[in-house]
VOBA-1610 file (N, C-alpha, C; in pm, whole numbers, padded with zeros to 5 digits, always signed):
BEGIN
Met-12575-01441+01343Met-12508-01439+01469Met-12405-01328+01473Tyr-12392-01283+01591Tyr-12298-01176+01616Tyr-12166-01232+01663Gln-12061-01194+01599Gln-11927-01236+01642Gln-11849-01113+01684Pro-11801-01115+01809Pro-11725-00999+01853Pro-11591-00991+01779Val-11554-00871+01750Val-11425-00848+01684Val-11317-00847+01792Leu-11222-00933+01774Leu-11111-00939+01870Leu-11012-00829+01839Asn-10981-00756+01940Asn-10882-00650+01921Asn-10743-00711+01928Ser-10679-00714+01819Ser-10541-00764+01819Ser-10449-00647+01851Pro-10338-00675+01924Pro-10248-00565+01958Pro-10187-00506+01832Pro-10165-00377+01834Pro-10106-00316+01714Pro-09965-00370+01692Arg-09931-00387+01567Arg-09798-00439+01533Arg-09693-00333+01559Lys-09586-00375+01623Lys-09477-00281+01650Lys-09393-00267+01524Ser-09351-00148+01502Ser-09274-00119+01382Ser-09133-00179+01396Pro-09084-00244+01291Pro-08948-00300+01297Pro-08840-00192+01294Ile-08878-00069+01266Ile-08780+00038+01260Ile-08714+00059+01396Arg-08790+00042+01502Arg-08732+00058+01637Arg-08620-00043+01662Phe-08639-00166+01616Phe-08537-00269+01635Phe-08412-00238+01553Phe-08431-00188+01432Phe-08316-00152+01349Phe-08238-00035+01411Ile-08310+00062+01464Ile-08244+00176+01528Ile-08167+00130+01652Ala-08229+00047+01734Ala-08162-00004+01854Ala-08039-00087+01816Gly-08052-00171+01715Gly-07938-00253+01669Gly-07824-00167+01617Ala-07859-00064+01539Ala-07756+00025+01485Ala-07686+00101+01597Leu-07762+00141+01697Leu-07704+00210+01812Leu-07605+00120+01888Ile-07643-00004+01910Ile-07555-00099+01980Ile-07428-00125+01898Val-07443-00147+01768Val-07326-00170+01682Val-07235-00047+01683Gly-07293+00071+01680Gly-07214+00194+01682Gly-07134+00209+01810Val-07197+00183+01924Val-07128+00196+02053Val-07015+00094+02064Val-07041-00031+02025Val-06938-00135+02032Val-06821-00101+01939Ser-06851-00050+01820Ser-06744-00011+01726Ser-06660+00102+01782Trp-06726+00201+01841Trp-06653+00314+01899Trp-06561+00267+02012Leu-06611+00177+02098Leu-06528+00126+02207Leu-06408+00049+02153Ala-06429-00031+02049Ala-06319-00110+01992Ala-06214-00019+01930Ile-06256+00082+01857Ile-06161+00172+01790Ile-06084+00255+01892Ser-06153+00309+01990Ser-06083+00391+02090Ser-05991+00306+02177Gly-06029+00183+02207Gly-05942+00094+02285Gly-05817+00056+02208Ala-05830+00030+02079Ala-05714-00004+01997Ala-05620+00116+01986Arg-05676+00235+01974Arg-05593+00355+01961Arg-05515+00380+02090Asp-05577+00355+02205Asp-05511+00380+02333Asp-05400+00281+02364Thr-05409+00158+02312Thr-05308+00057+02342Thr-05199+00049+02236Lys-05213+00121+02127Lys-05114+00119+02021Lys-04987+00189+02068Ser-04872+00131+02038Ser-04746+00196+02074Ser-04652+00192+01955Tyr-04573+00297+01939Tyr-04480+00312+01828Tyr-04339+00280+01874Tyr-04263+00208+01789Tyr-04123+00180+01820Tyr-04038+00295+01768Val-03959+00352+01855Val-03868+00460+01816Val-03731+00434+01878Thr-03629+00487+01814Thr-03495+00482+01872Thr-03483+00597+01972Ile-03378+00595+02053Ile-03357+00702+02150Ile-03338+00835+02077Thr-03266+00834+01966Thr-03244+00955+01887Thr-03377+01008+01834Glu-03461+00920+01779Glu-03592+00963+01728Glu-03680+01017+01840Leu-03676+00952+01955Leu-03756+00996+02069Leu-03718+01138+02110Gln-03590+01163+02120Gln-03545+01295+02164Gln-03570+01402+02059Ala-03588+01363+01933Ala-03615+01458+01826Ala-03765+01483+01805Met-03851+01403+01870Met-03995+01416+01849Met-04054+01542+01910Gly-03988+01598+02006Gly-04039+01720+02070Gly-04163+01692+02153Asp-04258+01785+02150Asp-04379+01777+02233Asp-04468+01659+02194Lys-04459+01615+02070Lys-04542+01504+02023Lys-04511+01374+02098Ala-04391+01361+02151Ala-04351+01239+02222Ala-04425+01221+02353His-04481+01327+02407His-04546+01319+02538His-04691+01273+02530His-04743+01251+02410His-04885+01221+02395His-04914+01082+02339Val-04812+01000+02319Val-04833+00867+02260Val-04759+00761+02341Asn-04807+00636+02330Asn-04737+00522+02389Asn-04622+00485+02298Leu-04507+00455+02357Leu-04386+00428+02279Leu-04316+00303+02326Arg-04232+00249+02237Arg-04141+00138+02268Arg-04001+00187+02234Val-03910+00176+02330Val-03772+00221+02309Val-03678+00109+02351Ala-03579+00080+02266Ala-03485-00028+02295Ala-03344+00029+02306Gly-03261-00045+02376Gly-03121-00010+02390Gly-03053-00108+02483Asn-02927-00083+02514Asn-02854-00165+02609Asn-02855-00097+02744Val-02867-00175+02849Val-02866-00120+02985Val-02724-00076+03019Lys-02709+00051+03053Lys-02577+00104+03087Lys-02532+00042+03219Pro-02410-00016+03222Pro-02361-00081+03344Pro-02356+00017+03462Gly-02399-00034+03578Gly-02393+00042+03701Gly-02509+00139+03722Thr-02608+00139+03633Thr-02717+00237+03648Thr-02847+00176+03702Ile-02850+00046+03723Ile-02974-00018+03770Ile-02991+00005+03920Thr-03106+00062+03956Thr-03144+00079+04096Thr-03280+00014+04112Arg-03287-00092+04193Arg-03413-00164+04212Arg-03479-00121+04343Ser-03611-00117+04340Ser-03690-00087+04458Ser-03815-00172+04451Gly-03811-00290+04513Gly-03922-00385+04502Gly-03936-00430+04357Pro-04057-00425+04301Pro-04074-00466+04161Pro-04037-00355+04062Asn-03999-00239+04109Asn-03966-00126+04023Asn-03815-00116+04002Ala-03777-00043+03897Ala-03634-00024+03868Ala-03614+00107+03794Asp-03502+00170+03822Asp-03456+00287+03747Asp-03325+00248+03681Phe-03307+00288+03556Phe-03184+00253+03484Phe-03169+00345+03364Thr-03059+00333+03295Thr-03032+00413+03175Thr-03011+00322+03057Leu-03078+00354+02946Leu-03058+00283+02820Leu-02958+00360+02736Val-02874+00288+02662Val-02775+00349+02574Val-02796+00291+02434Glu-02795+00382+02335Glu-02805+00339+02196Glu-02731+00439+02109Gln-02629+00395+02038Gln-02550+00478+01947Gln-02504+00608+02015Gly-02455+00597+02136Gly-02403+00712+02208Gly-02507+00798+02276Lys-02634+00775+02253Lys-02742+00852+02316Lys-02790+00775+02439Thr-02827+00847+02545Thr-02875+00783+02667Thr-03017+00827+02697Leu-03090+00742+02769Leu-03227+00770+02808Leu-03250+00714+02948Arg-03289+00798+03039Arg-03321+00754+03176Arg-03459+00690+03173Val-03471+00570+03234Val-03596+00496+03236Val-03637+00469+03380Asp-03764+00496+03409Asp-03824+00467+03539Asp-03930+00359+03514Tyr-03901+00237+03557Tyr-03994+00125+03534Tyr-04079+00103+03658Glu-04210+00112+03641Glu-04306+00080+03745Glu-04411-00009+03683Gly-04390-00139+03693Gly-04481-00234+03631Gly-04549-00322+03733Ala-04638-00406+03683Ala-04711-00498+03769Ala-04621-00615+03812Glu-04517-00643+03733Glu-04427-00754+03762Glu-04285-00700+03776Pro-04201-00769+03853Pro-04060-00725+03863Pro-03990-00745+03728Pro-03877-00678+03707Pro-03803-00696+03582Pro-03765-00843+03563Pro-03753-00887+03438Pro-03717-01027+03412Pro-03578-01061+03464Asp-03551-01191+03479Asp-03421-01237+03530Asp-03306-01196+03438Thr-03333-01181+03309Thr-03227-01146+03215Thr-03197-00997+03213Phe-03265-00920+03297Phe-03243-00776+03305Phe-03120-00749+03391Lys-03007-00722+03324Lys-02878-00701+03392Lys-02801-00593+03318Asp-02684-00557+03370Asp-02597-00463+03300Asp-02564-00517+03161Asp-02559-00430+03063Asp-02527-00461+02923Asp-02632-00546+02852Ala-02743-00578+02917Ala-02848-00656+02851Ala-02925-00567+02755Gln-02975-00627+02648Gln-03063-00554+02558Gln-03199-00546+02624Ala-03258-00426+02627Ala-03387-00408+02694Ala-03482-00330+02604Leu-03609-00360+02617Leu-03715-00290+02547Leu-03810-00236+02653Ala-03824-00104+02658Ala-03913-00039+02754Ala-04037+00009+02680Ile-04153-00017+02739Ile-04281+00022+02678Ile-04351+00115+02776Gly-04387+00235+02729Gly-04451+00331+02817Gly-04464+00468+02752Thr-04445+00572+02834Thr-04460+00710+02784Thr-04339+00793+02822Tyr-04315+00895+02743Tyr-04202+00985+02765Tyr-04251+01106+02843Gly-04195+01127+02961Gly-04239+01237+03047Gly-04173+01368+03010Arg-04237+01475+03051Arg-04183+01609+03026Arg-04054+01633+03104Asp-04027+01548+03204Asp-03904+01559+03282Asp-03784+01496+03212Gly-03805+01441+03090Gly-03696+01379+03016Gly-03673+01234+03053Thr-03758+01178+03138Thr-03748+01039+03180Thr-03856+00957+03108Phe-03819+00839+03065Phe-03915+00748+03003Phe-03981+00668+03114His-04112+00673+03125His-04187+00604+03230His-04244+00475+03173Ala-04177+00364+03202Ala-04214+00234+03145Ala-04310+00159+03236Thr-04407+00094+03174Thr-04500+00006+03246Thr-04476-00140+03211Gln-04398-00165+03105Gln-04359-00300+03066Gln-04211-00299+03032Leu-04147-00412+03058Leu-04004-00421+03035Leu-03969-00561+02986Gln-03895-00567+02877Gln-03846-00694+02824Gln-03696-00685+02815Ala-03628-00796+02845Ala-03482-00794+02841Ala-03427-00924+02787Lys-03312-00913+02723Lys-03243-01030+02670Lys-03096-01015+02705Cys-03042-01113+02771Cys-02901-01109+02809Cys-02818-01153+02689Ala-02737-01063+02636Ala-02660-01092+02516Ala-02564-01208+02535Ser-02502-01220+02653Ser-02404-01327+02674Ser-02471-01464+02676Lys-02598-01471+02713Lys-02668-01599+02719Lys-02685-01658+02580Tyr-02696-01572+02478Tyr-02720-01619+02343Tyr-02597-01612+02254Ala-02484-01580+02311Ala-02360-01571+02234Ala-02310-01712+02202Pro-02243-01729+02088Pro-02189-01861+02054Pro-02077-01899+02150Ala-02059-02030+02166Ala-01953-02080+02255Ala-01815-02041+02199Gln-01723-02010+02288Gln-01588-01975+02248Gln-01513-02101+02206Pro-01425-02092+02107Pro-01349-02209+02064Pro-01266-02266+02181Gly-01266-02396+02193Gly-01189-02464+02297Gly-01263-02479+02428Thr-01386-02430+02438Thr-01463-02445+02561Thr-01558-02563+02547Thr-01596-02618+02660Thr-01689-02731+02660Thr-01831-02678+02651Pro-01911-02730+02555Pro-02050-02685+02542Pro-02131-02725+02665Thr-02230-02647+02697Thr-02317-02677+02809Thr-02456-02714+02758Gly-02539-02768+02844Gly-02676-02805+02805Gly-02681-02945+02749Asn-02787-02976+02679Asn-02806-03108+02620Asn-02724-03119+02493Thr-02617-03196+02497Thr-02529-03212+02382Thr-02537-03351+02321Ala-02642-03427+02357Ala-02657-03562+02303Ala-02687-03554+02153Ala-02633-03648+02078Ala-02656-03651+01933Ala-02800-03690+01905Leu-02855-03632+01798Leu-02990-03667+01759Leu-02987-03800+01685Asn-03078-03888+01718Asn-03088-04017+01650Asn-03229-04028+01593Pro-03245-04003+01463Pro-03378-04001+01406Pro-03446-04137+01399Lys-03372-04248+01419Lys-03432-04382+01407Lys-03494-04430+01536Thr-03482-04357+01645Thr-03542-04403+01771Thr-03672-04338+01799
//
């Protein structure tokens, strides 16, 4: 008897799958590395920032200092102010997605995150602030505020 030979489809080489997988892994790795590099920011003092020269204009930075009294100018969610640190000053232009925090006031400690412009102004996209007086210890002879109830571990 005659039996017809069934033509089975040719087997696909697994090399194509390995190449496609390696290509996908390579693209994902490149995106992860470039994204991490773009969001990385360096902490510098105002003195270090001003000494960096042209290199300061090409990286994301974090700069901290105290807000100089009387320099805050608000415009909607944006603010312009001056940071002071060890006698050095830095003009900051904050344009962020959110308004400055409630603790952002004169003499508050502030951390600006952004880039240093060629105009000598720090262009911040994020702003953090801590009011120094809020965390200062109570003065002797004053009545403490807040929850002053004694802790009772047996209840």
